[in-house]
C-alpha positions as CSV (number, residue, x, y, z in Angstrom):
1,M,24.2,-89.1,-197.3
2,S,23.4,-85.6,-196.6
3,H,20.0,-84.3,-195.8
4,P,20.1,-80.8,-195.4
5,L,16.8,-79.9,-194.5
6,L,14.5,-81.9,-191.9
7,I,10.9,-81.1,-190.5
8,G,10.0,-82.4,-187.1
9,I,6.4,-81.4,-185.6
10,D,4.9,-82.4,-182.5
11,G,1.3,-81.5,-182.8
12,G,-0.3,-81.6,-179.4
13,G,-3.9,-81.1,-178.5
14,T,-3.1,-77.7,-177.1
15,T,0.1,-76.7,-178.7
16,C,1.7,-77.5,-182.2
17,R,5.6,-77.3,-181.9
18,G,7.7,-77.7,-185.2
19,A,11.4,-77.7,-185.6
20,A,13.5,-77.5,-189.0
21,L,16.8,-78.3,-189.5
22,Y,18.7,-76.5,-192.3
23,G,22.3,-77.4,-192.3
24,D,23.8,-76.2,-189.1
25,T,20.4,-73.8,-188.5
26,R,17.9,-74.9,-186.5
27,V,14.6,-73.1,-185.7
28,T,11.8,-73.8,-183.6
29,R,8.1,-72.4,-183.8
30,A,5.0,-73.1,-181.9
31,V,1.3,-72.1,-182.7
32,P,-1.9,-73.5,-181.1
33,G,-2.8,-77.1,-181.9
34,A,-5.8,-79.2,-182.3
35,N,-6.7,-82.9,-181.8
36,A,-6.6,-84.5,-185.2
37,T,-9.5,-87.1,-184.2
38,S,-12.0,-84.3,-182.5
39,D,-11.0,-81.3,-184.7
40,F,-9.0,-82.6,-187.8
41,E,-9.4,-79.4,-189.9
42,G,-7.9,-77.4,-186.7
43,A,-5.1,-80.0,-186.8
44,V,-4.3,-79.6,-190.4
45,A,-4.4,-75.5,-190.0
46,A,-2.0,-76.0,-187.1
47,V,0.4,-78.0,-189.0
48,R,0.3,-75.5,-192.1
49,A,0.7,-72.5,-189.8
50,V,3.9,-74.0,-188.1
51,V,5.4,-74.6,-191.4
52,Q,4.7,-71.4,-192.5
53,A,6.4,-69.8,-189.6
54,L,9.5,-72.3,-190.0
55,A,9.7,-71.2,-193.6
56,E,9.7,-67.4,-192.8
57,A,12.2,-68.1,-189.9
58,L,14.4,-69.8,-192.5
59,D,13.6,-67.4,-195.5
60,L,12.6,-70.4,-197.6
61,P,9.6,-70.9,-199.5
62,V,7.2,-73.3,-198.1
63,E,7.4,-75.5,-200.9
64,R,11.1,-76.3,-200.0
65,L,10.0,-77.4,-196.5
66,A,6.8,-79.7,-198.2
67,Q,10.0,-81.5,-200.1
68,A,11.9,-82.3,-196.9
69,P,11.9,-85.3,-195.1
70,A,9.4,-84.8,-192.2
71,Y,7.8,-86.3,-189.4
72,L,4.7,-85.4,-187.8
73,G,3.7,-86.9,-184.1
74,M,0.0,-85.6,-184.0
75,A,-2.4,-86.1,-181.1
76,G,-5.5,-87.8,-182.1
77,V,-4.0,-90.0,-185.0
78,V,-5.6,-93.3,-183.6
79,D,-5.2,-95.5,-186.6
80,D,-3.7,-95.4,-190.2
81,R,-7.0,-94.0,-191.2
82,V,-6.5,-90.8,-189.8
83,A,-2.9,-90.6,-190.5
84,E,-3.9,-91.2,-194.3
85,R,-6.3,-88.6,-194.6
86,L,-3.7,-85.9,-192.9
87,R,-1.4,-87.2,-195.4
88,S,-3.7,-86.1,-198.3
89,A,-4.5,-82.7,-196.7
90,L,-0.8,-81.8,-196.5
91,P,1.9,-80.9,-198.8
92,F,4.7,-83.1,-197.5
93,A,6.3,-85.3,-200.3
94,R,8.0,-87.8,-197.8
95,V,6.5,-87.8,-194.3
96,V,5.8,-90.3,-191.6
97,I,2.8,-89.2,-189.7
98,E,1.8,-90.9,-186.4
99,E,0.4,-90.5,-183.0
100,D,2.5,-88.2,-180.9
101,R,3.6,-90.8,-178.4
102,R,6.6,-92.2,-179.8
103,A,8.1,-88.4,-180.3
104,S,7.3,-87.6,-176.6
105,V,9.2,-90.7,-175.4
106,V,12.0,-89.8,-177.7
107,D,12.0,-86.2,-176.3
108,A,12.3,-87.5,-172.7
109,L,14.3,-90.4,-172.8
110,G,16.4,-90.5,-176.2
111,A,17.5,-94.0,-176.2
112,R,17.7,-94.8,-172.6
113,D,15.5,-97.8,-170.9
114,G,13.0,-96.1,-168.5
115,A,9.6,-94.9,-168.5
116,V,7.9,-91.4,-169.1
117,A,4.5,-90.0,-167.9
118,V,3.4,-87.4,-170.1
119,I,0.6,-85.4,-168.4
120,G,-0.6,-82.3,-170.2
121,T,-4.3,-81.7,-171.5
122,G,-4.3,-85.3,-172.1
123,S,-2.1,-88.2,-170.7
124,F,-0.4,-91.4,-171.6
125,L,2.5,-93.2,-170.3
126,A,5.1,-95.5,-172.1
127,R,7.9,-97.3,-170.8
128,Q,11.1,-98.3,-173.3
129,S,13.1,-101.2,-173.0
130,G,15.7,-102.4,-175.4
131,G,14.3,-99.9,-178.0
132,D,11.0,-101.4,-177.8
133,M,8.1,-99.3,-176.4
134,R,4.9,-99.8,-175.0
135,F,2.2,-97.7,-174.2
136,L,-0.7,-97.2,-171.8
137,G,-3.6,-94.6,-172.0
138,G,-4.1,-91.7,-174.4
139,H,-7.4,-92.5,-175.3
140,G,-9.1,-89.0,-174.7
141,L,-11.3,-87.7,-171.7
142,A,-14.3,-89.8,-172.3
143,L,-12.3,-93.0,-171.8
144,G,-9.6,-91.8,-169.6
145,D,-6.8,-89.1,-169.5
146,E,-6.5,-89.5,-165.7
147,A,-4.4,-87.0,-164.2
148,S,-4.5,-84.8,-167.1
149,G,-5.4,-81.0,-167.1
150,A,-8.9,-82.0,-168.6
151,W,-9.3,-84.7,-166.0
152,L,-8.4,-82.6,-163.1
153,G,-10.9,-79.9,-164.5
154,R,-13.7,-82.3,-165.1
155,E,-13.2,-83.7,-161.4
156,A,-13.0,-80.5,-159.7
157,L,-16.4,-79.7,-161.4
158,A,-17.5,-83.0,-160.3
159,A,-16.6,-82.6,-156.7
160,T,-18.0,-79.2,-156.8
161,L,-21.4,-80.7,-157.4
162,R,-21.2,-83.5,-155.0
163,A,-20.1,-80.9,-152.2
164,S,-23.2,-78.7,-153.0
165,E,-25.4,-81.7,-152.5
166,G,-24.0,-82.5,-149.2
167,W,-21.7,-85.6,-150.3
168,G,-17.8,-84.6,-149.5
169,A,-16.6,-81.5,-147.9
170,G,-16.7,-78.2,-149.3
171,S,-13.7,-76.4,-149.8
172,D,-12.5,-73.0,-151.2
173,L,-12.0,-74.8,-154.5
174,T,-15.4,-76.2,-154.8
175,R,-17.0,-72.9,-153.4
176,G,-15.0,-70.5,-155.8
177,L,-15.7,-72.7,-158.8
178,W,-19.5,-72.7,-157.7
179,D,-19.6,-68.8,-157.8
180,E,-17.4,-68.6,-160.8
181,M,-19.4,-71.2,-163.0
182,G,-22.9,-69.6,-161.7
183,G,-24.0,-72.8,-159.7
184,R,-25.3,-75.9,-160.7
185,S,-26.7,-74.9,-164.0
186,G,-23.8,-73.2,-165.1
187,I,-21.5,-76.0,-164.4
188,I,-23.7,-78.5,-166.1
189,A,-24.1,-76.0,-169.2
190,F,-20.2,-75.5,-169.3
191,A,-19.4,-79.4,-169.0
192,A,-22.0,-80.0,-171.7
193,R,-20.0,-77.8,-174.1
194,A,-16.5,-78.0,-172.8
195,R,-13.7,-79.5,-174.9
196,S,-10.4,-81.0,-173.1
197,R,-8.8,-77.8,-173.6
198,D,-11.6,-75.8,-171.9
199,L,-11.5,-78.1,-169.0
200,A,-7.7,-77.8,-168.6
201,E,-7.9,-74.3,-168.1
202,L,-9.1,-75.1,-164.8
203,A,-6.1,-77.1,-163.7
204,P,-3.8,-74.5,-162.7
205,G,-6.5,-73.4,-159.9
206,V,-6.5,-77.0,-158.7
207,V,-3.0,-77.4,-158.6
208,A,-2.8,-73.8,-156.7
209,A,-5.3,-75.0,-154.4
210,A,-3.5,-78.2,-153.6
211,E,-0.5,-76.4,-152.8
212,G,-2.4,-74.4,-150.2
213,G,-3.7,-77.3,-148.7
214,D,-7.3,-77.4,-150.3
215,V,-8.7,-80.8,-149.2
216,Q,-10.5,-81.5,-152.5
217,A,-7.8,-80.1,-154.4
218,V,-5.2,-82.5,-152.5
219,D,-7.5,-85.4,-153.2
220,L,-7.5,-84.8,-156.8
221,I,-3.6,-84.7,-157.1
222,T,-3.4,-87.7,-154.9
223,R,-5.7,-89.8,-157.0
224,G,-3.6,-88.4,-160.2
225,A,-0.6,-89.5,-158.8
226,G,-2.1,-93.0,-157.6
227,Y,-3.1,-93.5,-161.4
228,I,0.1,-92.7,-162.6
229,A,1.9,-95.2,-160.2
230,G,-0.8,-97.8,-161.1
231,A,0.0,-97.3,-164.8
232,L,3.7,-97.4,-164.4
233,T,3.5,-100.8,-162.8
234,A,1.2,-102.3,-165.4
235,L,3.7,-101.1,-167.8
236,G,6.4,-103.3,-165.9
237,W,8.6,-100.4,-164.7
238,Q,10.8,-101.5,-162.3
239,S,13.1,-99.4,-159.5
240,G,16.1,-98.2,-160.6
241,E,14.6,-97.4,-164.2
242,A,14.8,-93.8,-165.4
243,L,11.1,-92.0,-164.7
244,C,10.4,-88.9,-166.4
245,L,7.4,-86.5,-165.8
246,T,6.8,-84.4,-168.7
247,G,4.0,-82.4,-170.0
248,G,2.6,-79.0,-168.5
249,L,1.4,-81.1,-165.4
250,G,3.9,-84.0,-165.1
251,P,6.2,-82.3,-162.6
252,V,3.2,-81.4,-160.2
253,Y,3.0,-85.1,-159.0
254,A,6.5,-85.6,-158.5
255,G,6.4,-85.6,-154.7
256,V,3.0,-87.4,-154.5
257,L,4.5,-90.7,-155.9
258,P,5.5,-93.6,-154.1
259,T,9.1,-93.3,-152.6
260,A,10.9,-95.7,-155.2
261,M,9.3,-93.6,-158.4
262,R,10.4,-90.4,-156.4
263,A,13.9,-91.5,-156.3
264,A,14.2,-92.7,-159.9
265,L,13.0,-89.4,-161.5
266,S,15.3,-87.5,-163.7
267,Q,15.2,-84.8,-166.0
268,P,13.9,-85.1,-169.7
269,Q,16.9,-85.6,-172.3
270,G,15.1,-83.0,-174.3
271,A,11.7,-81.5,-175.2
272,A,9.3,-81.1,-177.9
273,P,10.1,-81.0,-180.9
274,D,13.3,-82.3,-180.1
275,G,12.0,-85.9,-180.5
276,A,9.9,-85.1,-183.5
277,L,13.2,-83.8,-185.4
278,A,15.1,-86.8,-184.5
279,L,12.5,-89.2,-185.9
280,A,12.6,-86.7,-189.0
281,R,16.3,-87.9,-189.2
282,R,15.4,-91.3,-189.1
283,V,12.8,-90.9,-192.1
284,A,15.6,-89.2,-194.3
285,E,17.6,-92.3,-193.2
286,G,15.1,-94.9,-194.4
287,A,14.9,-96.1,-190.8
288,L,11.2,-95.2,-190.6
289,P,8.6,-96.2,-193.4
């Protein structure tokens, strides 16, 4: 059976990436993203914007894309209720909507057995074995997201406050954040209103400081790597299985993992939204409900 138009969307909390396959023509577009739980209207707007961009790239009406088999992997789709709410708010006639975790695994591993640590604004890990996937994490910053950009930002601010009170060594990182934020009151005010993406904007500074040997930054990267290693062990990862570190921050931890995990590191098979488009093909074939 021929399905000349397919739509795959990987809706991350920071970036929403879409791909359309129209015959032999494949186009991709990206727009700012949003988490469907914490910013539902923003997530809907992101999907609509990326579909509009894909339609313009293909010189097709949006209505034509809305009729195509589609797969949406969306950050924040934590249950069927959120998925159904999105389905009702979007124009797709034939669509599977779920959390973005499966698409990320397909991006990295394809059909291979192995594990993936997806470390971006948030974080989660997964292991695939014999076609079955098991997940760990991905519950948001309030309940986890260890090693993520948001976590690094939050923990850097917490370390800054502790250092200011004489608990732990100060460093260029903590002194810089203290000055940038305007001291204790500024840090507390920022943290009170900050979303995960706001905290994640501090992560590049942490990474750069760690590369320069900053004691506080090195500690944060080491702790993040420890979480990744522990989570992989909990998932049942075994030496010799493929291991991919993806997301904007995944590769940061490569050199800090245990030796066996470093030896197993492999390049991802693809990148978002490749997995979403592959899953859209399965929607078209009736292999996904």
